[in-house]
DOMI-520411 format. One record per residue: residue in one letter; x, y, z of N, C-alpha, C, O in turn. Coordinates in steps of 0.05 Angstrom, whole numbers, plus 5000, padded with zeros to 4 digits. Example, Ala and Ser with C-alpha at 12.3 -4.5 7.8 and 13.67 -1.06 7.14 Angstrom:
<gupas>
residuo:neast:nnorth:nup:caeast:canorth:caup:ceast:cnorth:cup:oeast:onorth:oup
a:5264:4886:5156:5246:4910:5156:5264:4934:5156:5285:4934:5169
s:5257:4955:5142:5273:4979:5143:5258:5001:5157:5268:5023:5161
</gupas>
This chain:
<gupas>
residuo:neast:nnorth:nup:caeast:canorth:caup:ceast:cnorth:cup:oeast:onorth:oup
x:5579:3255:4159:5598:3261:4137:5585:3251:4111:5575:3229:4109
x:5587:3268:4091:5577:3261:4064:5599:3251:4046:5622:3256:4051
x:5590:3236:4025:5608:3226:4005:5597:3234:3978:5578:3222:3968
x:5608:3256:3967:5598:3265:3941:5604:3246:3919:5625:3233:3918
x:5585:3244:3900:5588:3227:3877:5572:3239:3854:5556:3257:3859
x:5576:3229:3830:5561:3239:3807:5545:3216:3794:5552:3193:3796
x:5524:3224:3782:5507:3206:3768:5519:3202:3740:5526:3222:3727
x:5522:3178:3731:5533:3171:3705:5511:3161:3687:5493:3147:3696
x:5512:3169:3661:5492:3159:3641:5507:3140:3623:5528:3148:3612
x:5496:3117:3618:5508:3098:3600:5488:3095:3577:5465:3088:3582
x:5497:3100:3553:5480:3100:3529:5487:3074:3513:5510:3070:3504
x:5467:3058:3509:5470:3034:3494:5451:3035:3469:5436:3054:3466
x:5451:3015:3453:5435:3016:3428:5406:3020:3434:5394:3038:3422
x:5393:3005:3452:5365:3008:3456:5357:3021:3484:5333:3026:3488
x:5377:3024:3501:5370:3033:3528:5390:3053:3538:5414:3050:3534
x:5380:3074:3552:5397:3091:3567:5393:3085:3596:5370:3083:3605
x:5415:3082:3612:5413:3077:3640:5430:3096:3655:5450:3107:3645
x:5422:3102:3680:5437:3118:3698:5448:3101:3720:5435:3083:3730
x:5473:3108:3728:5487:3093:3750:5495:3112:3771:5504:3135:3766
x:5491:3103:3796:5501:3118:3820:5518:3099:3835:5508:3079:3845
x:5544:3105:3838:5563:3089:3853:5567:3102:3880:5565:3126:3884
x:5572:3085:3900:5579:3096:3926:5605:3085:3935:5612:3063:3927
x:5620:3099:3953:5646:3091:3960:5647:3065:3976:5628:3058:3990
x:5670:3052:3975:5674:3027:3989:5670:3030:4019:5662:3012:4033
x:5677:3055:4030:5674:3059:4059:5645:3056:4067:5639:3045:4089
x:5627:3066:4050:5598:3062:4056:5590:3033:4055:5576:3023:4073
x:5599:3019:4034:5592:2990:4031:5602:2974:4054:5588:2957:4064
x:5626:2980:4064:5637:2965:4086:5623:2972:4112:5617:2954:4128
x:5616:2998:4116:5601:3006:4140:5573:2992:4141:5563:2986:4163
x:5562:2988:4118:5535:2976:4117:5536:2946:4113:5515:2933:4111
x:5560:2934:4112:5564:2906:4108:5551:2895:4082:5540:2873:4082
x:5553:2911:4061:5544:2903:4035:5562:2883:4023:5587:2883:4028
x:5552:2864:4008:5568:2845:3993:5558:2847:3964:5536:2855:3958
x:5575:2838:3945:5569:2838:3917:5542:2822:3913:5538:2800:3924
x:5524:2833:3898:5499:2820:3891:5477:2824:3913:5455:2814:3909
x:5482:2839:3934:5461:2843:3954:5438:2857:3941:5442:2877:3926
x:5413:2848:3945:5390:2862:3933:5383:2887:3949:5382:2887:3973
x:5378:2909:3935:5371:2934:3947:5348:2946:3931:5342:2937:3908
x:5334:2966:3942:5311:2979:3928:5313:3009:3934:5317:3017:3957
x:5309:3024:3913:5309:3053:3915:5280:3062:3920:5261:3052:3908
x:5276:3081:3939:5250:3093:3944:5253:3123:3940:5272:3135:3951
x:5235:3135:3925:5236:3164:3921:5220:3176:3944:5196:3172:3947
x:5234:3192:3961:5221:3206:3984:5210:3232:3974:5186:3237:3979
x:5226:3248:3961:5218:3273:3948:5237:3279:3926:5254:3262:3920
x:5235:3302:3914:5253:3309:3891:5282:3313:3898:5299:3314:3880
x:5288:3314:3924:5316:3316:3933:5326:3293:3948:5350:3292:3956
x:5310:3272:3952:5317:3250:3971:5311:3223:3959:5288:3217:3953
x:5331:3207:3956:5327:3178:3950:5335:3162:3975:5354:3168:3988
x:5320:3141:3980:5325:3123:4003:5332:3096:3992:5317:3084:3976
x:5355:3087:3999:5364:3060:3991:5357:3040:4013:5366:3044:4036
x:5341:3019:4006:5333:3000:4026:5345:2973:4019:5346:2964:3996
x:5355:2960:4039:5366:2932:4036:5342:2913:4035:5323:2916:4051
x:5342:2895:4016:5321:2875:4014:5331:2847:4020:5354:2840:4014
x:5315:2831:4032:5322:2804:4036:5341:2796:4059:5349:2773:4061
x:5347:2815:4075:5365:2808:4099:5350:2815:4125:5362:2810:4146
</gupas>
């Protein structure tokens, strides 16, 4: 089952950033907690892989 979401752009004085949020159901299923370190890996132009770090 997929969880659609949109990429958000935040524009600040010196920096533009993009944010990707994911639903609470995914966070709970993966046992994520606030502040958990993660790392994005680019697999190809259509695929991002989110890796948990430090656990």
